[in-house]
N, CA, C and O atoms as a GROMACS GRO file, in nm:
protein
  520
    1UNK      N    1   0.092  -0.115   0.016
    1UNK     CA    2  -0.010  -0.001   0.007
    1UNK      C    3   0.084   0.132   0.015
    1UNK      O    4   0.046   0.241  -0.030
    2UNK      N    5   0.195   0.116   0.068
    2UNK     CA    6   0.294   0.232   0.080
    2UNK      C    7   0.349   0.277  -0.064
    2UNK      O    8   0.354   0.393  -0.106
    3UNK      N    9   0.383   0.173  -0.123
    3UNK     CA   10   0.434   0.196  -0.267
    3UNK      C   11   0.316   0.267  -0.363
    3UNK      O   12   0.340   0.367  -0.432
    4UNK      N   13   0.207   0.212  -0.357
    4UNK     CA   14   0.094   0.272  -0.432
    4UNK      C   15   0.083   0.422  -0.397
    4UNK      O   16   0.077   0.501  -0.491
    5UNK      N   17   0.080   0.467  -0.267
    5UNK     CA   18   0.086   0.595  -0.228
    5UNK      C   19   0.202   0.682  -0.289
    5UNK      O   20   0.186   0.796  -0.332
    6UNK      N   21   0.318   0.614  -0.287
    6UNK     CA   22   0.432   0.690  -0.331
    6UNK      C   23   0.424   0.712  -0.489
    6UNK      O   24   0.460   0.815  -0.546
    7UNK      N   25   0.371   0.597  -0.551
    7UNK     CA   26   0.359   0.623  -0.696
    7UNK      C   27   0.256   0.735  -0.736
    7UNK      O   28   0.275   0.811  -0.831
    8UNK      N   29   0.146   0.738  -0.655
    8UNK     CA   30   0.041   0.832  -0.696
    8UNK      C   31   0.095   0.972  -0.658
    8UNK      O   32   0.090   1.064  -0.740
    9UNK      N   33   0.151   0.990  -0.526
    9UNK     CA   34   0.218   1.118  -0.520
    9UNK      C   35   0.333   1.157  -0.614
    9UNK      O   36   0.353   1.276  -0.638
   10UNK      N   37   0.408   1.064  -0.666
   10UNK     CA   38   0.493   1.097  -0.770
   10UNK      C   39   0.442   1.139  -0.890
   10UNK      O   40   0.498   1.227  -0.956
   11UNK      N   41   0.318   1.073  -0.935
   11UNK     CA   42   0.259   1.117  -1.050
   11UNK      C   43   0.200   1.261  -1.042
   11UNK      O   44   0.211   1.344  -1.132
   12UNK      N   45   0.129   1.284  -0.914
   12UNK     CA   46   0.074   1.408  -0.899
   12UNK      C   47   0.193   1.517  -0.903
   12UNK      O   48   0.173   1.624  -0.961
   13UNK      N   49   0.304   1.492  -0.847
   13UNK     CA   50   0.422   1.582  -0.834
   13UNK      C   51   0.472   1.614  -0.988
   13UNK      O   52   0.512   1.724  -1.026
   14UNK      N   53   0.462   1.503  -1.063
   14UNK     CA   54   0.516   1.535  -1.213
   14UNK      C   55   0.399   1.613  -1.280
   14UNK      O   56   0.428   1.698  -1.365
   15UNK      N   57   0.294   1.594  -1.254
   15UNK     CA   58   0.185   1.668  -1.318
   15UNK      C   59   0.176   1.820  -1.280
   15UNK      O   60   0.139   1.906  -1.360
   16UNK      N   61   0.212   1.844  -1.153
   16UNK     CA   62   0.227   1.988  -1.102
   16UNK      C   63   0.350   2.053  -1.177
   16UNK      O   64   0.344   2.163  -1.233
   17UNK      N   65   0.455   1.977  -1.173
   17UNK     CA   66   0.581   2.037  -1.255
   17UNK      C   67   0.555   2.070  -1.399
   17UNK      O   68   0.606   2.168  -1.453
   18UNK      N   69   0.471   1.980  -1.462
   18UNK     CA   70   0.449   1.989  -1.599
   18UNK      C   71   0.378   2.112  -1.621
   18UNK      O   72   0.416   2.192  -1.707
   19UNK      N   73   0.267   2.132  -1.540
   19UNK     CA   74   0.173   2.245  -1.534
   19UNK      C   75   0.254   2.362  -1.527
   19UNK      O   76   0.229   2.453  -1.606
   20UNK      N   77   0.351   2.375  -1.439
   20UNK     CA   78   0.429   2.492  -1.396
   20UNK      C   79   0.518   2.530  -1.528
   20UNK      O   80   0.528   2.644  -1.574
   21UNK      N   81   0.579   2.414  -1.580
   21UNK     CA   82   0.670   2.440  -1.690
   21UNK      C   83   0.593   2.499  -1.826
   21UNK      O   84   0.647   2.574  -1.907
   22UNK      N   85   0.459   2.449  -1.833
   22UNK     CA   86   0.383   2.499  -1.957
   22UNK      C   87   0.342   2.643  -1.917
   22UNK      O   88   0.334   2.726  -2.008
   23UNK      N   89   0.319   2.676  -1.806
   23UNK     CA   90   0.273   2.820  -1.756
   23UNK      C   91   0.387   2.915  -1.814
   23UNK      O   92   0.367   3.008  -1.893
   24UNK      N   93   0.517   2.872  -1.757
   24UNK     CA   94   0.632   2.956  -1.778
   24UNK      C   95   0.658   2.953  -1.922
   24UNK      O   96   0.690   3.061  -1.971
   25UNK      N   97   0.652   2.848  -2.003
   25UNK     CA   98   0.671   2.849  -2.141
   25UNK      C   99   0.564   2.960  -2.220
   25UNK      O  100   0.606   3.044  -2.300
   26UNK      N  101   0.445   2.948  -2.190
   26UNK     CA  102   0.352   3.036  -2.240
   26UNK      C  103   0.362   3.161  -2.205
   26UNK      O  104   0.325   3.246  -2.286
   27UNK      N  105   0.411   3.201  -2.082
   27UNK     CA  106   0.430   3.336  -2.028
   27UNK      C  107   0.545   3.410  -2.110
   27UNK      O  108   0.531   3.526  -2.150
   28UNK      N  109   0.654   3.336  -2.132
   28UNK     CA  110   0.772   3.390  -2.180
   28UNK      C  111   0.794   3.372  -2.335
   28UNK      O  112   0.890   3.430  -2.386
   29UNK      N  113   0.722   3.305  -2.404
   29UNK     CA  114   0.729   3.287  -2.542
   29UNK      C  115   0.608   3.334  -2.628
   29UNK      O  116   0.600   3.313  -2.749
   30UNK      N  117   0.521   3.394  -2.560
   30UNK     CA  118   0.393   3.470  -2.633
   30UNK      C  119   0.327   3.366  -2.708
   30UNK      O  120   0.287   3.383  -2.823
   31UNK      N  121   0.315   3.248  -2.640
   31UNK     CA  122   0.238   3.126  -2.735
   31UNK      C  123   0.093   3.185  -2.738
   31UNK      O  124   0.022   3.150  -2.833
   32UNK      N  125   0.043   3.267  -2.648
   32UNK     CA  126  -0.091   3.314  -2.660
   32UNK      C  127  -0.106   3.444  -2.720
   32UNK      O  128  -0.210   3.509  -2.712
   33UNK      N  129  -0.001   3.483  -2.782
   33UNK     CA  130  -0.012   3.624  -2.865
   33UNK      C  131  -0.096   3.620  -2.981
   33UNK      O  132  -0.132   3.514  -3.032
   34UNK      N  133  -0.130   3.738  -3.027
   34UNK     CA  134  -0.229   3.755  -3.129
   34UNK      C  135  -0.161   3.703  -3.266
   34UNK      O  136  -0.042   3.671  -3.265
   35UNK      N  137  -0.225   3.698  -3.364
   35UNK     CA  138  -0.178   3.626  -3.481
   35UNK      C  139  -0.107   3.743  -3.593
   35UNK      O  140  -0.057   3.713  -3.701
   36UNK      N  141  -0.116   3.869  -3.541
   36UNK     CA  142  -0.055   3.984  -3.619
   36UNK      C  143  -0.094   3.982  -3.754
   36UNK      O  144  -0.008   3.991  -3.841
   37UNK      N  145  -0.237   3.970  -3.789
   37UNK     CA  146  -0.279   3.970  -3.921
   37UNK      C  147  -0.260   4.126  -3.966
   37UNK      O  148  -0.257   4.155  -4.085
   38UNK      N  149  -0.250   4.208  -3.879
   38UNK     CA  150  -0.238   4.361  -3.922
   38UNK      C  151  -0.099   4.384  -3.984
   38UNK      O  152  -0.082   4.483  -4.055
   39UNK      N  153  -0.013   4.308  -3.964
   39UNK     CA  154   0.129   4.322  -4.032
   39UNK      C  155   0.098   4.319  -4.186
   39UNK      O  156   0.131   4.407  -4.265
   40UNK      N  157   0.024   4.193  -4.218
   40UNK     CA  158  -0.006   4.184  -4.365
   40UNK      C  159  -0.105   4.288  -4.420
   40UNK      O  160  -0.099   4.324  -4.538
   41UNK      N  161  -0.186   4.332  -4.342
   41UNK     CA  162  -0.301   4.422  -4.380
   41UNK      C  163  -0.230   4.568  -4.420
   41UNK      O  164  -0.257   4.632  -4.522
   42UNK      N  165  -0.139   4.604  -4.321
   42UNK     CA  166  -0.067   4.727  -4.343
   42UNK      C  167   0.036   4.725  -4.448
   42UNK      O  168   0.080   4.835  -4.481
   43UNK      N  169   0.087   4.614  -4.509
   43UNK     CA  170   0.171   4.604  -4.614
   43UNK      C  171   0.115   4.652  -4.741
   43UNK      O  172   0.090   4.572  -4.830
   44UNK      N  173   0.093   4.785  -4.755
   44UNK     CA  174   0.038   4.840  -4.883
   44UNK      C  175   0.126   4.937  -4.939
   44UNK      O  176   0.174   5.017  -4.858
   45UNK      N  177   0.160   4.948  -5.063
   45UNK     CA  178   0.237   5.042  -5.130
   45UNK      C  179   0.188   5.182  -5.092
   45UNK      O  180   0.070   5.205  -5.066
   46UNK      N  181   0.287   5.277  -5.091
   46UNK     CA  182   0.268   5.426  -5.063
   46UNK      C  183   0.365   5.504  -5.141
   46UNK      O  184   0.453   5.445  -5.205
   47UNK      N  185   0.356   5.627  -5.141
   47UNK     CA  186   0.455   5.718  -5.209
   47UNK      C  187   0.585   5.701  -5.158
   47UNK      O  188   0.686   5.690  -5.227
   48UNK      N  189   0.578   5.698  -5.005
   48UNK     CA  190   0.718   5.691  -4.939
   48UNK      C  191   0.765   5.549  -4.920
   48UNK      O  192   0.876   5.529  -4.870
   49UNK      N  193   0.694   5.458  -4.954
   49UNK     CA  194   0.726   5.307  -4.952
   49UNK      C  195   0.666   5.236  -5.054
   49UNK      O  196   0.578   5.155  -5.026
   50UNK      N  197   0.704   5.255  -5.179
   50UNK     CA  198   0.653   5.193  -5.290
   50UNK      C  199   0.678   5.044  -5.297
   50UNK      O  200   0.607   4.983  -5.376
   51UNK      N  201   0.763   4.979  -5.231
   51UNK     CA  202   0.801   4.846  -5.233
   51UNK      C  203   0.701   4.775  -5.160
   51UNK      O  204   0.685   4.657  -5.192
   52UNK      N  205   0.619   4.828  -5.056
   52UNK     CA  206   0.534   4.760  -4.959
   52UNK      C  207   0.430   4.679  -5.038
   52UNK      O  208   0.377   4.722  -5.141
   53UNK      N  209   0.405   4.562  -4.986
   53UNK     CA  210   0.308   4.464  -5.034
   53UNK      C  211   0.340   4.323  -4.978
   53UNK      O  212   0.423   4.299  -4.890
   54UNK      N  213   0.263   4.234  -5.042
   54UNK     CA  214   0.289   4.091  -4.992
   54UNK      C  215   0.354   4.002  -5.102
   54UNK      O  216   0.302   3.977  -5.211
   55UNK      N  217   0.469   3.959  -5.060
   55UNK     CA  218   0.562   3.900  -5.163
   55UNK      C  219   0.557   3.738  -5.137
   55UNK      O  220   0.547   3.687  -5.025
   56UNK      N  221   0.567   3.671  -5.252
   56UNK     CA  222   0.588   3.517  -5.255
   56UNK      C  223   0.688   3.483  -5.356
   56UNK      O  224   0.740   3.568  -5.428
   57UNK      N  225   0.713   3.356  -5.363
   57UNK     CA  226   0.795   3.310  -5.462
   57UNK      C  227   0.731   3.333  -5.595
   57UNK      O  228   0.612   3.366  -5.598
   58UNK      N  229   0.796   3.317  -5.705
   58UNK     CA  230   0.766   3.363  -5.839
   58UNK      C  231   0.625   3.312  -5.878
   58UNK      O  232   0.562   3.389  -5.952
   59UNK      N  233   0.568   3.203  -5.844
   59UNK     CA  234   0.436   3.142  -5.893
   59UNK      C  235   0.328   3.192  -5.803
   59UNK      O  236   0.213   3.161  -5.835
   60UNK      N  237   0.346   3.267  -5.690
   60UNK     CA  238   0.233   3.323  -5.607
   60UNK      C  239   0.144   3.199  -5.560
   60UNK      O  240   0.029   3.228  -5.527
   61UNK      N  241   0.179   3.075  -5.552
   61UNK     CA  242   0.088   2.964  -5.505
   61UNK      C  243   0.095   2.927  -5.360
   61UNK      O  244   0.004   2.866  -5.304
   62UNK      N  245   0.204   2.965  -5.302
   62UNK     CA  246   0.218   2.917  -5.148
   62UNK      C  247   0.109   2.990  -5.054
   62UNK      O  248   0.071   3.106  -5.074
   63UNK      N  249   0.068   2.916  -4.961
   63UNK     CA  250  -0.015   2.975  -4.865
   63UNK      C  251   0.065   3.060  -4.757
   63UNK      O  252   0.018   3.088  -4.647
   64UNK      N  253   0.186   3.098  -4.799
   64UNK     CA  254   0.269   3.187  -4.702
   64UNK      C  255   0.337   3.287  -4.790
   64UNK      O  256   0.337   3.278  -4.912
   65UNK      N  257   0.398   3.387  -4.721
   65UNK     CA  258   0.486   3.481  -4.798
   65UNK      C  259   0.537   3.584  -4.701
   65UNK      O  260   0.536   3.560  -4.580
   66UNK      N  261   0.588   3.710  -4.756
   66UNK     CA  262   0.643   3.801  -4.681
   66UNK      C  263   0.573   3.932  -4.688
   66UNK      O  264   0.560   3.985  -4.798
   67UNK      N  265   0.529   3.987  -4.585
   67UNK     CA  266   0.466   4.125  -4.571
   67UNK      C  267   0.583   4.221  -4.558
   67UNK      O  268   0.666   4.215  -4.468
   68UNK      N  269   0.584   4.307  -4.653
   68UNK     CA  270   0.680   4.419  -4.660
   68UNK      C  271   0.598   4.550  -4.645
   68UNK      O  272   0.516   4.584  -4.732
   69UNK      N  273   0.621   4.626  -4.531
   69UNK     CA  274   0.556   4.746  -4.512
   69UNK      C  275   0.633   4.859  -4.446
   69UNK      O  276   0.751   4.844  -4.413
   70UNK      N  277   0.572   4.964  -4.427
   70UNK     CA  278   0.650   5.086  -4.367
   70UNK      C  279   0.689   5.076  -4.215
   70UNK      O  280   0.603   5.098  -4.130
   71UNK      N  281   0.799   5.048  -4.185
   71UNK     CA  282   0.852   5.046  -4.040
   71UNK      C  283   0.856   5.189  -3.978
   71UNK      O  284   0.810   5.212  -3.866
   72UNK      N  285   0.908   5.273  -4.048
   72UNK     CA  286   0.916   5.416  -4.010
   72UNK      C  287   0.928   5.501  -4.146
   72UNK      O  288   0.892   5.454  -4.254
   73UNK      N  289   0.975   5.612  -4.133
   73UNK     CA  290   0.976   5.701  -4.244
   73UNK      C  291   1.073   5.660  -4.360
   73UNK      O  292   1.051   5.688  -4.478
   74UNK      N  293   1.180   5.592  -4.316
   74UNK     CA  294   1.259   5.550  -4.432
   74UNK      C  295   1.276   5.391  -4.443
   74UNK      O  296   1.328   5.347  -4.546
   75UNK      N  297   1.241   5.318  -4.360
   75UNK     CA  298   1.265   5.177  -4.343
   75UNK      C  299   1.136   5.093  -4.374
   75UNK      O  300   1.023   5.139  -4.361
   76UNK      N  301   1.162   4.969  -4.414
   76UNK     CA  302   1.062   4.872  -4.422
   76UNK      C  303   1.079   4.765  -4.306
   76UNK      O  304   1.189   4.739  -4.259
   77UNK      N  305   0.967   4.707  -4.266
   77UNK     CA  306   0.974   4.585  -4.202
   77UNK      C  307   0.940   4.452  -4.314
   77UNK      O  308   0.870   4.463  -4.414
   78UNK      N  309   0.999   4.347  -4.273
   78UNK     CA  310   0.989   4.224  -4.372
   78UNK      C  311   0.957   4.129  -4.262
   78UNK      O  312   1.040   4.088  -4.180
   79UNK      N  313   0.810   4.090  -4.266
   79UNK     CA  314   0.763   3.981  -4.171
   79UNK      C  315   0.719   3.864  -4.238
   79UNK      O  316   0.637   3.884  -4.328
   80UNK      N  317   0.758   3.735  -4.212
   80UNK     CA  318   0.693   3.625  -4.263
   80UNK      C  319   0.558   3.586  -4.208
   80UNK      O  320   0.536   3.583  -4.088
   81UNK      N  321   0.467   3.557  -4.303
   81UNK     CA  322   0.328   3.535  -4.262
   81UNK      C  323   0.298   3.391  -4.329
   81UNK      O  324   0.335   3.359  -4.442
   82UNK      N  325   0.237   3.323  -4.254
   82UNK     CA  326   0.191   3.177  -4.280
   82UNK      C  327   0.033   3.181  -4.251
   82UNK      O  328  -0.030   3.284  -4.226
   83UNK      N  329  -0.022   3.047  -4.258
   83UNK     CA  330  -0.168   3.039  -4.230
   83UNK      C  331  -0.212   3.075  -4.088
   83UNK      O  332  -0.327   3.108  -4.059
   84UNK      N  333  -0.106   3.065  -4.000
   84UNK     CA  334  -0.135   3.093  -3.867
   84UNK      C  335  -0.106   3.240  -3.825
   84UNK      O  336  -0.121   3.271  -3.707
   85UNK      N  337  -0.066   3.327  -3.912
   85UNK     CA  338  -0.041   3.452  -3.875
   85UNK      C  339   0.092   3.514  -3.912
   85UNK      O  340   0.163   3.449  -3.988
   86UNK      N  341   0.130   3.620  -3.870
   86UNK     CA  342   0.249   3.688  -3.914
   86UNK      C  343   0.339   3.722  -3.790
   86UNK      O  344   0.290   3.752  -3.681
   87UNK      N  345   0.477   3.714  -3.815
   87UNK     CA  346   0.569   3.766  -3.706
   87UNK      C  347   0.538   3.912  -3.709
   87UNK      O  348   0.502   3.970  -3.811
   88UNK      N  349   0.554   3.976  -3.573
   88UNK     CA  350   0.547   4.110  -3.566
   88UNK      C  351   0.654   4.182  -3.626
   88UNK      O  352   0.766   4.134  -3.642
   89UNK      N  353   0.615   4.313  -3.664
   89UNK     CA  354   0.710   4.400  -3.739
   89UNK      C  355   0.839   4.398  -3.663
   89UNK      O  356   0.847   4.403  -3.541
   90UNK      N  357   0.945   4.390  -3.755
   90UNK     CA  358   1.075   4.399  -3.700
   90UNK      C  359   1.141   4.280  -3.644
   90UNK      O  360   1.257   4.288  -3.604
   91UNK      N  361   1.067   4.159  -3.638
   91UNK     CA  362   1.108   4.046  -3.542
   91UNK      C  363   1.152   3.951  -3.638
   91UNK      O  364   1.233   3.868  -3.596
   92UNK      N  365   1.114   3.941  -3.777
   92UNK     CA  366   1.153   3.822  -3.861
   92UNK      C  367   1.278   3.872  -3.910
   92UNK      O  368   1.374   3.803  -3.876
   93UNK      N  369   1.303   3.968  -3.980
   93UNK     CA  370   1.412   4.029  -4.030
   93UNK      C  371   1.426   4.176  -3.985
   93UNK      O  372   1.329   4.248  -3.961
   94UNK      N  373   1.551   4.215  -3.976
   94UNK     CA  374   1.587   4.347  -3.931
   94UNK      C  375   1.517   4.471  -4.013
   94UNK      O  376   1.529   4.470  -4.136
   95UNK      N  377   1.463   4.550  -3.968
   95UNK     CA  378   1.397   4.673  -4.057
   95UNK      C  379   1.517   4.713  -4.138
   95UNK      O  380   1.631   4.710  -4.092
   96UNK      N  381   1.480   4.755  -4.279
   96UNK     CA  382   1.577   4.780  -4.376
   96UNK      C  383   1.531   4.882  -4.475
   96UNK      O  384   1.410   4.892  -4.492
   97UNK      N  385   1.610   4.956  -4.541
   97UNK     CA  386   1.579   5.043  -4.651
   97UNK      C  387   1.563   4.979  -4.775
   97UNK      O  388   1.529   5.045  -4.874
   98UNK      N  389   1.585   4.844  -4.784
   98UNK     CA  390   1.579   4.768  -4.903
   98UNK      C  391   1.682   4.802  -5.002
   98UNK      O  392   1.773   4.726  -5.034
   99UNK      N  393   1.662   4.930  -5.054
   99UNK     CA  394   1.765   4.978  -5.141
   99UNK      C  395   1.876   5.010  -5.060
   99UNK      O  396   1.871   5.053  -4.944
  100UNK      N  397   2.003   4.982  -5.142
  100UNK     CA  398   2.146   5.002  -5.066
  100UNK      C  399   2.172   4.918  -4.954
  100UNK      O  400   2.260   4.947  -4.873
  101UNK      N  401   2.088   4.796  -4.942
  101UNK     CA  402   2.118   4.704  -4.839
  101UNK      C  403   2.152   4.576  -4.911
  101UNK      O  404   2.079   4.522  -4.994
  102UNK      N  405   2.286   4.528  -4.868
  102UNK     CA  406   2.338   4.415  -4.935
  102UNK      C  407   2.262   4.294  -4.942
  102UNK      O  408   2.282   4.208  -5.028
  103UNK      N  409   2.169   4.286  -4.846
  103UNK     CA  410   2.082   4.157  -4.834
  103UNK      C  411   1.958   4.152  -4.930
  103UNK      O  412   1.885   4.053  -4.932
  104UNK      N  413   1.938   4.263  -5.011
  104UNK     CA  414   1.827   4.284  -5.108
  104UNK      C  415   1.860   4.336  -5.225
  104UNK      O  416   1.944   4.426  -5.229
  105UNK      N  417   1.805   4.292  -5.332
  105UNK     CA  418   1.831   4.339  -5.459
  105UNK      C  419   1.687   4.362  -5.531
  105UNK      O  420   1.607   4.271  -5.552
  106UNK      N  421   1.664   4.508  -5.568
  106UNK     CA  422   1.530   4.556  -5.621
  106UNK      C  423   1.563   4.529  -5.776
  106UNK      O  424   1.657   4.582  -5.835
  107UNK      N  425   1.471   4.436  -5.836
  107UNK     CA  426   1.469   4.409  -5.967
  107UNK      C  427   1.370   4.496  -6.044
  107UNK      O  428   1.398   4.539  -6.156
  108UNK      N  429   1.257   4.521  -5.987
  108UNK     CA  430   1.160   4.611  -6.040
  108UNK      C  431   1.068   4.649  -5.930
  108UNK      O  432   1.098   4.610  -5.816
  109UNK      N  433   0.949   4.726  -5.949
  109UNK     CA  434   0.868   4.761  -5.852
  109UNK      C  435   0.787   4.658  -5.786
  109UNK      O  436   0.719   4.683  -5.686
  110UNK      N  437   0.794   4.537  -5.846
  110UNK     CA  438   0.716   4.411  -5.802
  110UNK      C  439   0.795   4.304  -5.780
  110UNK      O  440   0.740   4.197  -5.753
  111UNK      N  441   0.944   4.314  -5.787
  111UNK     CA  442   1.026   4.193  -5.770
  111UNK      C  443   1.153   4.233  -5.683
  111UNK      O  444   1.230   4.322  -5.720
  112UNK      N  445   1.169   4.167  -5.573
  112UNK     CA  446   1.283   4.174  -5.500
  112UNK      C  447   1.350   4.052  -5.472
  112UNK      O  448   1.285   3.949  -5.456
  113UNK      N  449   1.487   4.055  -5.465
  113UNK     CA  450   1.564   3.935  -5.428
  113UNK      C  451   1.609   3.944  -5.290
  113UNK      O  452   1.660   4.051  -5.255
  114UNK      N  453   1.599   3.851  -5.209
  114UNK     CA  454   1.637   3.835  -5.076
  114UNK      C  455   1.779   3.758  -5.067
  114UNK      O  456   1.803   3.669  -5.149
  115UNK      N  457   1.860   3.788  -4.980
  115UNK     CA  458   1.989   3.700  -4.958
  115UNK      C  459   1.953   3.637  -4.820
  115UNK      O  460   1.914   3.703  -4.724
  116UNK      N  461   1.969   3.507  -4.823
  116UNK     CA  462   1.950   3.431  -4.707
  116UNK      C  463   2.024   3.315  -4.700
  116UNK      O  464   2.006   3.226  -4.784
  117UNK      N  465   2.117   3.303  -4.599
  117UNK     CA  466   2.218   3.206  -4.585
  117UNK      C  467   2.304   3.187  -4.704
  117UNK      O  468   2.340   3.076  -4.744
  118UNK      N  469   2.336   3.299  -4.758
  118UNK     CA  470   2.425   3.299  -4.884
  118UNK      C  471   2.368   3.246  -5.000
  118UNK      O  472   2.442   3.204  -5.089
  119UNK      N  473   2.224   3.240  -5.015
  119UNK     CA  474   2.153   3.225  -5.141
  119UNK      C  475   2.043   3.329  -5.169
  119UNK      O  476   1.965   3.367  -5.081
  120UNK      N  477   2.040   3.371  -5.290
  120UNK     CA  478   1.941   3.462  -5.332
  120UNK      C  479   1.819   3.404  -5.385
  120UNK      O  480   1.829   3.324  -5.478
  121UNK      N  481   1.692   3.437  -5.334
  121UNK     CA  482   1.578   3.393  -5.378
  121UNK      C  483   1.497   3.511  -5.424
  121UNK      O  484   1.509   3.619  -5.365
  122UNK      N  485   1.416   3.496  -5.526
  122UNK     CA  486   1.336   3.593  -5.593
  122UNK      C  487   1.180   3.587  -5.536
  122UNK      O  488   1.116   3.483  -5.522
  123UNK      N  489   1.138   3.706  -5.507
  123UNK     CA  490   1.004   3.726  -5.461
  123UNK      C  491   0.937   3.822  -5.541
  123UNK      O  492   0.998   3.919  -5.585
  124UNK      N  493   0.810   3.802  -5.565
  124UNK     CA  494   0.733   3.886  -5.650
  124UNK      C  495   0.612   3.914  -5.563
  124UNK      O  496   0.565   3.834  -5.483
  125UNK      N  497   0.561   4.054  -5.591
  125UNK     CA  498   0.445   4.101  -5.519
  125UNK      C  499   0.324   4.020  -5.568
  125UNK      O  500   0.298   4.011  -5.688
  126UNK      N  501   0.250   3.961  -5.472
  126UNK     CA  502   0.120   3.885  -5.509
  126UNK      C  503   0.006   3.932  -5.436
  126UNK      O  504   0.017   4.018  -5.348
  127UNK      N  505  -0.105   3.879  -5.470
  127UNK     CA  506  -0.235   3.927  -5.389
  127UNK      C  507  -0.206   3.872  -5.241
  127UNK      O  508  -0.123   3.782  -5.222
  128UNK      N  509  -0.279   3.930  -5.141
  128UNK     CA  510  -0.268   3.900  -5.006
  128UNK      C  511  -0.262   3.730  -4.979
  128UNK      O  512  -0.323   3.650  -5.051
  129UNK      N  513  -0.191   3.697  -4.881
  129UNK     CA  514  -0.178   3.554  -4.838
  129UNK      C  515  -0.319   3.488  -4.794
  129UNK      O  516  -0.342   3.368  -4.802
  130UNK      N  517  -0.396   3.571  -4.754
  130UNK     CA  518  -0.521   3.514  -4.685
  130UNK      C  519  -0.631   3.510  -4.793
  130UNK      O  520  -0.743   3.468  -4.765
   0.00000   0.00000   0.00000
């Protein structure tokens, strides 16, 4: 009987520790944060930020892409957006002017190349991801 009590108390202790670990994880990783759809919604071209928009690979078929929008008066944010939402502005890639940044090459008003891990990928402006 004593061993059964010890096993039961051990299981309860493990459950309490698991609950505490999940609570700490949720609190410090923003697991319950919003989906940030405003990032994609706000990524629209303007006179000051003509490259803003939603970009995907050249065929525009993926259910995900990159929202490029105005971060401030002269810089853009580039946030990855997937079916579950978007990264908050400035958290996926550092804010950039795009022009004169060695990590980007503007081909035309609808096409930008991104340098990632030493490889260039071409992205074109597409309709919204959602």
